[in-house]
CHARMM-style PDB file with segment names, atoms N, HN, CA, C and O in Angstrom:
ATOM      1  N   MET     1      47.482 143.755 -68.574  1.00  0.00      PROA
ATOM      2  CA  MET     1      47.368 144.854 -67.888  1.00  0.00      PROA
ATOM      3  C   MET     1      48.815 145.237 -68.323  1.00  0.00      PROA
ATOM      4  O   MET     1      49.665 144.401 -68.017  1.00  0.00      PROA
ATOM      5  N   ASP     2      49.114 145.997 -68.773  1.00  0.00      PROA
ATOM      6  HN  ASP     2      48.424 146.676 -69.022  1.00  0.00      PROA
ATOM      7  CA  ASP     2      49.556 146.852 -69.147  1.00  0.00      PROA
ATOM      8  C   ASP     2      50.074 148.366 -67.498  1.00  0.00      PROA
ATOM      9  O   ASP     2      49.398 149.395 -67.500  1.00  0.00      PROA
ATOM     10  N   VAL     3      50.610 148.292 -66.967  1.00  0.00      PROA
ATOM     11  HN  VAL     3      51.159 147.456 -66.965  1.00  0.00      PROA
ATOM     12  CA  VAL     3      50.969 149.126 -65.585  1.00  0.00      PROA
ATOM     13  C   VAL     3      51.795 150.310 -65.668  1.00  0.00      PROA
ATOM     14  O   VAL     3      53.004 150.084 -65.726  1.00  0.00      PROA
ATOM     15  N   HSD     4      51.353 151.763 -65.691  1.00  0.00      PROA
ATOM     16  HN  HSD     4      50.371 151.946 -65.644  1.00  0.00      PROA
ATOM     17  CA  HSD     4      52.046 152.579 -65.938  1.00  0.00      PROA
ATOM     18  C   HSD     4      52.358 153.233 -64.433  1.00  0.00      PROA
ATOM     19  O   HSD     4      51.999 152.608 -63.435  1.00  0.00      PROA
ATOM     20  N   LYS     5      52.933 154.315 -64.333  1.00  0.00      PROA
ATOM     21  HN  LYS     5      53.224 154.822 -65.144  1.00  0.00      PROA
ATOM     22  CA  LYS     5      52.639 154.638 -62.774  1.00  0.00      PROA
ATOM     23  C   LYS     5      51.574 155.805 -62.837  1.00  0.00      PROA
ATOM     24  O   LYS     5      51.171 156.046 -61.699  1.00  0.00      PROA
ATOM     25  N   ASP     6      50.958 156.648 -63.847  1.00  0.00      PROA
ATOM     26  HN  ASP     6      51.286 156.453 -64.771  1.00  0.00      PROA
ATOM     27  CA  ASP     6      49.473 157.231 -63.107  1.00  0.00      PROA
ATOM     28  C   ASP     6      48.093 156.477 -64.115  1.00  0.00      PROA
ATOM     29  O   ASP     6      47.084 157.166 -64.268  1.00  0.00      PROA
ATOM     30  N   SER     7      48.144 155.187 -64.698  1.00  0.00      PROA
ATOM     31  HN  SER     7      48.963 154.627 -64.573  1.00  0.00      PROA
ATOM     32  CA  SER     7      47.485 154.390 -65.389  1.00  0.00      PROA
ATOM     33  C   SER     7      47.248 153.537 -65.842  1.00  0.00      PROA
ATOM     34  O   SER     7      47.337 153.709 -67.057  1.00  0.00      PROA
ATOM     35  N   VAL     8      46.753 151.901 -65.440  1.00  0.00      PROA
ATOM     36  HN  VAL     8      46.680 151.761 -64.453  1.00  0.00      PROA
ATOM     37  CA  VAL     8      46.756 150.551 -65.739  1.00  0.00      PROA
ATOM     38  C   VAL     8      45.447 150.169 -67.090  1.00  0.00      PROA
ATOM     39  O   VAL     8      44.246 150.419 -67.193  1.00  0.00      PROA
ATOM     40  N   VAL     9      46.155 149.669 -67.693  1.00  0.00      PROA
ATOM     41  HN  VAL     9      47.131 149.466 -67.610  1.00  0.00      PROA
ATOM     42  CA  VAL     9      45.680 149.624 -69.270  1.00  0.00      PROA
ATOM     43  C   VAL     9      45.026 148.116 -68.887  1.00  0.00      PROA
ATOM     44  O   VAL     9      45.625 147.346 -68.136  1.00  0.00      PROA
ATOM     45  N   ALA    10      43.985 147.855 -69.373  1.00  0.00      PROA
ATOM     46  HN  ALA    10      43.498 148.481 -69.983  1.00  0.00      PROA
ATOM     47  CA  ALA    10      43.226 146.231 -69.321  1.00  0.00      PROA
ATOM     48  C   ALA    10      42.627 146.166 -70.526  1.00  0.00      PROA
ATOM     49  O   ALA    10      42.076 147.011 -71.231  1.00  0.00      PROA
ATOM     50  N   CYS    11      42.872 144.805 -70.655  1.00  0.00      PROA
ATOM     51  HN  CYS    11      43.320 144.119 -70.082  1.00  0.00      PROA
ATOM     52  CA  CYS    11      42.318 144.296 -72.185  1.00  0.00      PROA
ATOM     53  C   CYS    11      41.805 142.813 -71.317  1.00  0.00      PROA
ATOM     54  O   CYS    11      42.229 142.253 -70.306  1.00  0.00      PROA
ATOM     55  N   ILE    12      40.481 142.473 -72.456  1.00  0.00      PROA
ATOM     56  HN  ILE    12      40.136 142.927 -73.278  1.00  0.00      PROA
ATOM     57  CA  ILE    12      39.566 141.809 -72.470  1.00  0.00      PROA
ATOM     58  C   ILE    12      39.383 140.660 -73.490  1.00  0.00      PROA
ATOM     59  O   ILE    12      38.326 140.621 -74.120  1.00  0.00      PROA
ATOM     60  N   LEU    13      40.288 139.767 -73.689  1.00  0.00      PROA
ATOM     61  HN  LEU    13      41.146 139.799 -73.177  1.00  0.00      PROA
ATOM     62  CA  LEU    13      39.507 139.037 -75.211  1.00  0.00      PROA
ATOM     63  C   LEU    13      38.691 137.720 -74.332  1.00  0.00      PROA
ATOM     64  O   LEU    13      39.083 137.034 -73.387  1.00  0.00      PROA
ATOM     65  N   LYS    14      37.129 137.721 -75.265  1.00  0.00      PROA
ATOM     66  HN  LYS    14      36.811 138.278 -76.032  1.00  0.00      PROA
ATOM     67  CA  LYS    14      36.356 136.576 -75.183  1.00  0.00      PROA
ATOM     68  C   LYS    14      36.040 136.090 -76.151  1.00  0.00      PROA
ATOM     69  O   LYS    14      35.697 136.845 -77.061  1.00  0.00      PROA
ATOM     70  N   THR    15      36.015 134.566 -76.384  1.00  0.00      PROA
ATOM     71  HN  THR    15      36.294 133.953 -75.645  1.00  0.00      PROA
ATOM     72  CA  THR    15      35.999 133.743 -77.627  1.00  0.00      PROA
ATOM     73  C   THR    15      33.999 133.827 -77.677  1.00  0.00      PROA
ATOM     74  O   THR    15      33.380 134.153 -76.665  1.00  0.00      PROA
ATOM     75  N   ARG    16      33.319 133.496 -78.929  1.00  0.00      PROA
ATOM     76  HN  ARG    16      33.822 133.232 -79.752  1.00  0.00      PROA
ATOM     77  CA  ARG    16      32.175 133.708 -78.554  1.00  0.00      PROA
ATOM     78  C   ARG    16      32.120 132.116 -79.314  1.00  0.00      PROA
ATOM     79  O   ARG    16      31.009 131.625 -79.119  1.00  0.00      PROA
ATOM     80  N   GLU    17      32.678 131.553 -79.810  1.00  0.00      PROA
ATOM     81  HN  GLU    17      33.581 131.952 -79.968  1.00  0.00      PROA
ATOM     82  CA  GLU    17      32.960 130.225 -80.426  1.00  0.00      PROA
ATOM     83  C   GLU    17      33.946 129.412 -80.326  1.00  0.00      PROA
ATOM     84  O   GLU    17      34.877 129.869 -79.663  1.00  0.00      PROA
ATOM     85  N   PRO    18      34.105 128.295 -80.768  1.00  0.00      PROA
ATOM     86  CA  PRO    18      35.702 127.632 -80.979  1.00  0.00      PROA
ATOM     87  C   PRO    18      36.365 128.569 -82.089  1.00  0.00      PROA
ATOM     88  O   PRO    18      35.937 129.006 -83.157  1.00  0.00      PROA
ATOM     89  N   ILE    19      37.659 128.713 -81.371  1.00  0.00      PROA
ATOM     90  HN  ILE    19      38.007 128.358 -80.503  1.00  0.00      PROA
ATOM     91  CA  ILE    19      38.761 129.405 -82.694  1.00  0.00      PROA
ATOM     92  C   ILE    19      39.345 128.126 -83.922  1.00  0.00      PROA
ATOM     93  O   ILE    19      39.798 126.983 -83.869  1.00  0.00      PROA
ATOM     94  N   THR    20      39.180 128.617 -84.433  1.00  0.00      PROA
ATOM     95  HN  THR    20      38.811 129.545 -84.476  1.00  0.00      PROA
ATOM     96  CA  THR    20      40.159 128.093 -86.373  1.00  0.00      PROA
ATOM     97  C   THR    20      41.203 129.071 -86.378  1.00  0.00      PROA
ATOM     98  O   THR    20      41.250 130.108 -85.717  1.00  0.00      PROA
ATOM     99  N   ILE    21      42.131 128.572 -87.293  1.00  0.00      PROA
ATOM    100  HN  ILE    21      42.093 127.730 -87.830  1.00  0.00      PROA
ATOM    101  CA  ILE    21      42.679 129.397 -87.372  1.00  0.00      PROA
ATOM    102  C   ILE    21      42.110 129.827 -88.467  1.00  0.00      PROA
ATOM    103  O   ILE    21      42.940 130.676 -88.792  1.00  0.00      PROA
ATOM    104  N   ALA    22      41.340 129.863 -89.235  1.00  0.00      PROA
ATOM    105  HN  ALA    22      40.666 129.173 -88.970  1.00  0.00      PROA
ATOM    106  CA  ALA    22      40.814 131.128 -90.668  1.00  0.00      PROA
ATOM    107  C   ALA    22      39.815 131.804 -90.421  1.00  0.00      PROA
ATOM    108  O   ALA    22      39.370 132.562 -91.283  1.00  0.00      PROA
ATOM    109  N   ARG    23      39.260 131.692 -89.251  1.00  0.00      PROA
ATOM    110  HN  ARG    23      39.621 131.076 -88.552  1.00  0.00      PROA
ATOM    111  CA  ARG    23      38.477 132.358 -88.422  1.00  0.00      PROA
ATOM    112  C   ARG    23      38.805 132.896 -87.266  1.00  0.00      PROA
ATOM    113  O   ARG    23      37.850 133.286 -86.593  1.00  0.00      PROA
ATOM    114  N   LYS    24      40.110 133.073 -86.723  1.00  0.00      PROA
ATOM    115  HN  LYS    24      40.885 132.756 -87.270  1.00  0.00      PROA
ATOM    116  CA  LYS    24      40.409 133.431 -85.480  1.00  0.00      PROA
ATOM    117  C   LYS    24      40.027 134.942 -85.246  1.00  0.00      PROA
ATOM    118  O   LYS    24      39.345 135.023 -84.225  1.00  0.00      PROA
ATOM    119  N   ARG    25      40.242 136.222 -85.870  1.00  0.00      PROA
ATOM    120  HN  ARG    25      40.796 136.156 -86.700  1.00  0.00      PROA
ATOM    121  CA  ARG    25      39.688 137.175 -85.235  1.00  0.00      PROA
ATOM    122  C   ARG    25      38.366 137.218 -85.373  1.00  0.00      PROA
ATOM    123  O   ARG    25      37.844 137.513 -84.298  1.00  0.00      PROA
ATOM    124  N   GLU    26      37.718 137.078 -86.095  1.00  0.00      PROA
ATOM    125  HN  GLU    26      38.142 136.839 -86.968  1.00  0.00      PROA
ATOM    126  CA  GLU    26      36.305 136.668 -86.123  1.00  0.00      PROA
ATOM    127  C   GLU    26      35.649 136.105 -84.599  1.00  0.00      PROA
ATOM    128  O   GLU    26      34.940 136.925 -84.015  1.00  0.00      PROA
ATOM    129  N   ALA    27      35.772 135.273 -84.188  1.00  0.00      PROA
ATOM    130  HN  ALA    27      36.347 134.606 -84.662  1.00  0.00      PROA
ATOM    131  CA  ALA    27      35.646 134.626 -82.844  1.00  0.00      PROA
ATOM    132  C   ALA    27      35.979 135.519 -81.893  1.00  0.00      PROA
ATOM    133  O   ALA    27      35.460 135.240 -80.812  1.00  0.00      PROA
ATOM    134  N   VAL    28      36.686 136.543 -81.886  1.00  0.00      PROA
ATOM    135  HN  VAL    28      37.107 136.770 -82.764  1.00  0.00      PROA
ATOM    136  CA  VAL    28      37.049 136.930 -80.205  1.00  0.00      PROA
ATOM    137  C   VAL    28      36.480 138.487 -80.189  1.00  0.00      PROA
ATOM    138  O   VAL    28      36.497 139.159 -81.220  1.00  0.00      PROA
ATOM    139  N   ASP    29      36.065 138.911 -79.159  1.00  0.00      PROA
ATOM    140  HN  ASP    29      36.051 138.365 -78.322  1.00  0.00      PROA
ATOM    141  CA  ASP    29      35.495 140.054 -78.563  1.00  0.00      PROA
ATOM    142  C   ASP    29      36.673 140.513 -77.590  1.00  0.00      PROA
ATOM    143  O   ASP    29      37.358 139.956 -76.731  1.00  0.00      PROA
ATOM    144  N   LYS    30      36.569 141.958 -78.203  1.00  0.00      PROA
ATOM    145  HN  LYS    30      36.013 142.410 -78.900  1.00  0.00      PROA
ATOM    146  CA  LYS    30      37.623 143.049 -76.902  1.00  0.00      PROA
ATOM    147  C   LYS    30      37.076 143.689 -76.900  1.00  0.00      PROA
ATOM    148  O   LYS    30      36.285 144.287 -77.630  1.00  0.00      PROA
ATOM    149  N   GLY    31      37.786 143.651 -75.116  1.00  0.00      PROA
ATOM    150  HN  GLY    31      38.428 143.165 -74.523  1.00  0.00      PROA
ATOM    151  CA  GLY    31      37.182 145.110 -74.621  1.00  0.00      PROA
ATOM    152  C   GLY    31      38.678 145.790 -73.745  1.00  0.00      PROA
ATOM    153  O   GLY    31      39.335 145.030 -73.034  1.00  0.00      PROA
ATOM    154  N   ILE    32      39.035 147.104 -73.890  1.00  0.00      PROA
ATOM    155  HN  ILE    32      38.501 147.721 -74.468  1.00  0.00      PROA
ATOM    156  CA  ILE    32      40.158 147.792 -73.770  1.00  0.00      PROA
ATOM    157  C   ILE    32      39.564 149.120 -72.908  1.00  0.00      PROA
ATOM    158  O   ILE    32      38.866 150.002 -73.409  1.00  0.00      PROA
ATOM    159  N   TRP    33      40.053 149.051 -71.327  1.00  0.00      PROA
ATOM    160  HN  TRP    33      40.620 148.334 -70.920  1.00  0.00      PROA
ATOM    161  CA  TRP    33      40.019 149.971 -70.757  1.00  0.00      PROA
ATOM    162  C   TRP    33      41.129 150.631 -69.926  1.00  0.00      PROA
ATOM    163  O   TRP    33      42.020 149.895 -69.501  1.00  0.00      PROA
ATOM    164  N   VAL    34      41.173 152.131 -69.614  1.00  0.00      PROA
ATOM    165  HN  VAL    34      40.450 152.729 -69.959  1.00  0.00      PROA
ATOM    166  CA  VAL    34      42.153 152.563 -68.734  1.00  0.00      PROA
ATOM    167  C   VAL    34      41.459 153.050 -67.732  1.00  0.00      PROA
ATOM    168  O   VAL    34      40.482 153.800 -67.730  1.00  0.00      PROA
ATOM    169  N   PHE    35      42.362 152.296 -66.428  1.00  0.00      PROA
ATOM    170  HN  PHE    35      43.155 151.687 -66.429  1.00  0.00      PROA
ATOM    171  CA  PHE    35      41.858 153.095 -65.307  1.00  0.00      PROA
ATOM    172  C   PHE    35      43.226 153.901 -64.936  1.00  0.00      PROA
ATOM    173  O   PHE    35      44.278 154.098 -65.546  1.00  0.00      PROA
ATOM    174  N   GLY    36      42.765 154.250 -63.750  1.00  0.00      PROA
ATOM    175  HN  GLY    36      41.911 154.090 -63.255  1.00  0.00      PROA
ATOM    176  CA  GLY    36      43.846 155.195 -62.378  1.00  0.00      PROA
ATOM    177  C   GLY    36      44.618 154.140 -61.946  1.00  0.00      PROA
ATOM    178  O   GLY    36      44.596 152.981 -62.362  1.00  0.00      PROA
ATOM    179  N   THR    37      45.472 154.742 -60.870  1.00  0.00      PROA
ATOM    180  HN  THR    37      45.490 155.683 -60.532  1.00  0.00      PROA
ATOM    181  CA  THR    37      45.996 154.219 -60.305  1.00  0.00      PROA
ATOM    182  C   THR    37      45.872 154.380 -58.376  1.00  0.00      PROA
ATOM    183  O   THR    37      46.313 153.584 -57.547  1.00  0.00      PROA
ATOM    184  N   PHE    38      45.192 155.564 -58.152  1.00  0.00      PROA
ATOM    185  HN  PHE    38      44.833 156.211 -58.825  1.00  0.00      PROA
ATOM    186  CA  PHE    38      44.507 155.373 -56.732  1.00  0.00      PROA
ATOM    187  C   PHE    38      43.638 154.359 -56.861  1.00  0.00      PROA
ATOM    188  O   PHE    38      43.007 154.063 -57.876  1.00  0.00      PROA
ATOM    189  N   PRO    39      43.603 153.480 -55.110  1.00  0.00      PROA
ATOM    190  CA  PRO    39      42.757 152.950 -54.788  1.00  0.00      PROA
ATOM    191  C   PRO    39      41.522 153.020 -55.288  1.00  0.00      PROA
ATOM    192  O   PRO    39      41.282 151.981 -55.904  1.00  0.00      PROA
ATOM    193  N   ASP    40      40.555 153.831 -55.307  1.00  0.00      PROA
ATOM    194  HN  ASP    40      40.749 154.675 -54.806  1.00  0.00      PROA
ATOM    195  CA  ASP    40      39.064 153.347 -56.033  1.00  0.00      PROA
ATOM    196  C   ASP    40      39.424 153.256 -57.298  1.00  0.00      PROA
ATOM    197  O   ASP    40      38.946 152.318 -57.936  1.00  0.00      PROA
ATOM    198  N   ASP    41      40.348 154.194 -57.979  1.00  0.00      PROA
ATOM    199  HN  ASP    41      40.736 154.957 -57.461  1.00  0.00      PROA
ATOM    200  CA  ASP    41      40.244 153.206 -59.580  1.00  0.00      PROA
ATOM    201  C   ASP    41      40.694 151.562 -59.322  1.00  0.00      PROA
ATOM    202  O   ASP    41      40.139 150.691 -59.992  1.00  0.00      PROA
ATOM    203  N   LEU    42      41.400 151.319 -58.633  1.00  0.00      PROA
ATOM    204  HN  LEU    42      41.851 152.026 -58.089  1.00  0.00      PROA
ATOM    205  CA  LEU    42      42.103 150.011 -58.592  1.00  0.00      PROA
ATOM    206  C   LEU    42      40.741 149.292 -58.262  1.00  0.00      PROA
ATOM    207  O   LEU    42      40.509 148.208 -58.798  1.00  0.00      PROA
ATOM    208  N   ALA    43      39.970 149.774 -57.526  1.00  0.00      PROA
ATOM    209  HN  ALA    43      40.158 150.654 -57.091  1.00  0.00      PROA
ATOM    210  CA  ALA    43      38.609 148.970 -57.237  1.00  0.00      PROA
ATOM    211  C   ALA    43      38.268 148.639 -58.207  1.00  0.00      PROA
ATOM    212  O   ALA    43      38.285 147.440 -58.487  1.00  0.00      PROA
ATOM    213  N   GLN    44      37.660 149.945 -59.418  1.00  0.00      PROA
ATOM    214  HN  GLN    44      37.646 150.919 -59.191  1.00  0.00      PROA
ATOM    215  CA  GLN    44      36.618 150.417 -60.300  1.00  0.00      PROA
ATOM    216  C   GLN    44      37.642 148.739 -61.220  1.00  0.00      PROA
ATOM    217  O   GLN    44      37.044 148.057 -62.052  1.00  0.00      PROA
ATOM    218  N   LEU    45      38.865 148.478 -60.884  1.00  0.00      PROA
ATOM    219  HN  LEU    45      39.351 149.032 -60.208  1.00  0.00      PROA
ATOM    220  CA  LEU    45      39.039 147.555 -62.203  1.00  0.00      PROA
ATOM    221  C   LEU    45      39.003 146.157 -61.472  1.00  0.00      PROA
ATOM    222  O   LEU    45      39.234 145.147 -62.136  1.00  0.00      PROA
ATOM    223  N   ARG    46      38.736 146.073 -60.205  1.00  0.00      PROA
ATOM    224  HN  ARG    46      38.549 146.893 -59.665  1.00  0.00      PROA
ATOM    225  CA  ARG    46      38.621 144.782 -59.757  1.00  0.00      PROA
ATOM    226  C   ARG    46      37.136 144.225 -60.134  1.00  0.00      PROA
ATOM    227  O   ARG    46      36.605 143.253 -60.671  1.00  0.00      PROA
ATOM    228  N   THR    47      36.830 145.366 -59.560  1.00  0.00      PROA
ATOM    229  HN  THR    47      37.261 146.157 -59.124  1.00  0.00      PROA
ATOM    230  CA  THR    47      35.080 145.036 -60.351  1.00  0.00      PROA
ATOM    231  C   THR    47      34.819 145.172 -61.642  1.00  0.00      PROA
ATOM    232  O   THR    47      33.794 144.640 -62.070  1.00  0.00      PROA
ATOM    233  N   TRP    48      35.413 145.679 -62.264  1.00  0.00      PROA
ATOM    234  HN  TRP    48      36.245 146.111 -61.917  1.00  0.00      PROA
ATOM    235  CA  TRP    48      35.000 145.473 -63.669  1.00  0.00      PROA
ATOM    236  C   TRP    48      35.571 144.154 -64.219  1.00  0.00      PROA
ATOM    237  O   TRP    48      34.961 143.599 -65.133  1.00  0.00      PROA
ATOM    238  N   LEU    49      36.935 143.501 -63.623  1.00  0.00      PROA
ATOM    239  HN  LEU    49      37.431 143.952 -62.880  1.00  0.00      PROA
ATOM    240  CA  LEU    49      36.855 142.121 -63.594  1.00  0.00      PROA
ATOM    241  C   LEU    49      36.187 140.752 -63.827  1.00  0.00      PROA
ATOM    242  O   LEU    49      36.011 139.922 -64.718  1.00  0.00      PROA
ATOM    243  N   GLU    50      35.845 141.037 -62.208  1.00  0.00      PROA
ATOM    244  HN  GLU    50      35.988 141.712 -61.484  1.00  0.00      PROA
ATOM    245  CA  GLU    50      35.013 140.566 -61.450  1.00  0.00      PROA
ATOM    246  C   GLU    50      33.227 140.431 -62.566  1.00  0.00      PROA
ATOM    247  O   GLU    50      32.697 139.367 -62.887  1.00  0.00      PROA
ATOM    248  N   ALA    51      32.831 141.500 -62.824  1.00  0.00      PROA
ATOM    249  HN  ALA    51      33.261 142.364 -62.564  1.00  0.00      PROA
ATOM    250  CA  ALA    51      31.641 141.285 -63.724  1.00  0.00      PROA
ATOM    251  C   ALA    51      32.293 140.624 -64.845  1.00  0.00      PROA
ATOM    252  O   ALA    51      31.848 139.592 -65.349  1.00  0.00      PROA
ATOM    253  N   GLU    52      32.898 140.965 -65.069  1.00  0.00      PROA
ATOM    254  HN  GLU    52      33.260 141.803 -64.660  1.00  0.00      PROA
ATOM    255  CA  GLU    52      33.669 139.769 -67.306  1.00  0.00      PROA
ATOM    256  C   GLU    52      34.044 138.503 -66.903  1.00  0.00      PROA
ATOM    257  O   GLU    52      34.278 137.684 -67.792  1.00  0.00      PROA
ATOM    258  N   SER    53      34.164 138.132 -65.599  1.00  0.00      PROA
ATOM    259  HN  SER    53      33.974 138.797 -64.877  1.00  0.00      PROA
ATOM    260  CA  SER    53      34.366 136.798 -64.933  1.00  0.00      PROA
ATOM    261  C   SER    53      35.819 136.543 -65.161  1.00  0.00      PROA
ATOM    262  O   SER    53      36.134 135.356 -65.236  1.00  0.00      PROA
ATOM    263  N   CYS    54      36.930 137.593 -65.307  1.00  0.00      PROA
ATOM    264  HN  CYS    54      36.674 138.558 -65.246  1.00  0.00      PROA
ATOM    265  CA  CYS    54      37.933 137.174 -65.993  1.00  0.00      PROA
ATOM    266  C   CYS    54      39.281 136.561 -64.097  1.00  0.00      PROA
ATOM    267  O   CYS    54      39.675 137.200 -63.121  1.00  0.00      PROA
ATOM    268  N   HSD    55      39.419 135.431 -64.454  1.00  0.00      PROA
ATOM    269  HN  HSD    55      39.099 134.912 -65.246  1.00  0.00      PROA
ATOM    270  CA  HSD    55      40.154 134.936 -63.433  1.00  0.00      PROA
ATOM    271  C   HSD    55      41.316 135.059 -63.273  1.00  0.00      PROA
ATOM    272  O   HSD    55      41.956 135.163 -62.226  1.00  0.00      PROA
ATOM    273  N   HSD    56      41.747 135.050 -64.663  1.00  0.00      PROA
ATOM    274  HN  HSD    56      41.227 134.965 -65.513  1.00  0.00      PROA
ATOM    275  CA  HSD    56      43.883 135.288 -64.937  1.00  0.00      PROA
ATOM    276  C   HSD    56      44.145 136.468 -65.317  1.00  0.00      PROA
ATOM    277  O   HSD    56      43.195 137.212 -65.558  1.00  0.00      PROA
ATOM    278  N   VAL    57      45.332 136.889 -65.451  1.00  0.00      PROA
ATOM    279  HN  VAL    57      46.105 136.284 -65.255  1.00  0.00      PROA
ATOM    280  CA  VAL    57      45.708 138.235 -65.770  1.00  0.00      PROA
ATOM    281  C   VAL    57      47.019 137.740 -65.694  1.00  0.00      PROA
ATOM    282  O   VAL    57      47.590 136.963 -64.929  1.00  0.00      PROA
ATOM    283  N   ALA    58      47.499 138.676 -67.124  1.00  0.00      PROA
ATOM    284  HN  ALA    58      47.035 139.308 -67.745  1.00  0.00      PROA
ATOM    285  CA  ALA    58      49.389 138.682 -67.345  1.00  0.00      PROA
ATOM    286  C   ALA    58      49.273 140.470 -67.349  1.00  0.00      PROA
ATOM    287  O   ALA    58      48.493 141.214 -67.943  1.00  0.00      PROA
ATOM    288  N   MET    59      50.431 140.759 -66.398  1.00  0.00      PROA
ATOM    289  HN  MET    59      51.065 140.155 -65.916  1.00  0.00      PROA
ATOM    290  CA  MET    59      50.797 142.120 -66.554  1.00  0.00      PROA
ATOM    291  C   MET    59      51.920 142.782 -67.388  1.00  0.00      PROA
ATOM    292  O   MET    59      52.761 142.011 -67.850  1.00  0.00      PROA
ATOM    293  N   GLU    60      52.028 143.869 -67.598  1.00  0.00      PROA
ATOM    294  HN  GLU    60      51.345 144.495 -67.222  1.00  0.00      PROA
ATOM    295  CA  GLU    60      53.211 144.551 -68.111  1.00  0.00      PROA
ATOM    296  C   GLU    60      53.511 145.799 -67.629  1.00  0.00      PROA
ATOM    297  O   GLU    60      52.771 146.779 -67.533  1.00  0.00      PROA
ATOM    298  N   SER    61      55.222 145.610 -67.194  1.00  0.00      PROA
ATOM    299  HN  SER    61      55.823 144.814 -67.272  1.00  0.00      PROA
ATOM    300  CA  SER    61      55.540 146.814 -66.340  1.00  0.00      PROA
ATOM    301  C   SER    61      56.787 147.056 -66.971  1.00  0.00      PROA
ATOM    302  O   SER    61      57.468 146.134 -67.417  1.00  0.00      PROA
ATOM    303  N   THR    62      57.178 148.448 -67.041  1.00  0.00      PROA
ATOM    304  HN  THR    62      56.625 149.198 -66.678  1.00  0.00      PROA
ATOM    305  CA  THR    62      59.036 147.917 -67.308  1.00  0.00      PROA
ATOM    306  C   THR    62      59.970 148.864 -66.175  1.00  0.00      PROA
ATOM    307  O   THR    62      61.155 149.169 -66.314  1.00  0.00      PROA
ATOM    308  N   ARG    63      58.904 149.291 -64.815  1.00  0.00      PROA
ATOM    309  HN  ARG    63      57.942 149.044 -64.702  1.00  0.00      PROA
ATOM    310  CA  ARG    63      59.430 149.404 -63.867  1.00  0.00      PROA
ATOM    311  C   ARG    63      59.409 148.620 -62.323  1.00  0.00      PROA
ATOM    312  O   ARG    63      59.048 147.446 -62.412  1.00  0.00      PROA
ATOM    313  N   VAL    64      59.705 149.037 -61.065  1.00  0.00      PROA
ATOM    314  HN  VAL    64      59.998 149.990 -60.992  1.00  0.00      PROA
ATOM    315  CA  VAL    64      59.392 147.984 -60.412  1.00  0.00      PROA
ATOM    316  C   VAL    64      57.915 149.065 -59.397  1.00  0.00      PROA
ATOM    317  O   VAL    64      57.720 150.173 -58.896  1.00  0.00      PROA
ATOM    318  N   TYR    65      57.289 147.826 -59.616  1.00  0.00      PROA
ATOM    319  HN  TYR    65      57.447 146.927 -60.023  1.00  0.00      PROA
ATOM    320  CA  TYR    65      55.584 148.970 -59.100  1.00  0.00      PROA
ATOM    321  C   TYR    65      55.801 147.964 -57.507  1.00  0.00      PROA
ATOM    322  OT1 TYR    65      55.022 148.121 -56.567  1.00  0.00      PROA
TER     323      TYR     65
END
């Protein structure tokens, strides 16, 4: 997740099959969504993450939030 003042950009990477170096890009599905930062928007982000069975996240922020 990339956290901004007015938005959160979230990306989920899912592997379709065991990854080898030669086929790394072919074996990954990627979903990118942008959410707002109001409570209802963050609830939608949580719902999306849960629907995608995402249990771990990494965040990037250049300011203190």
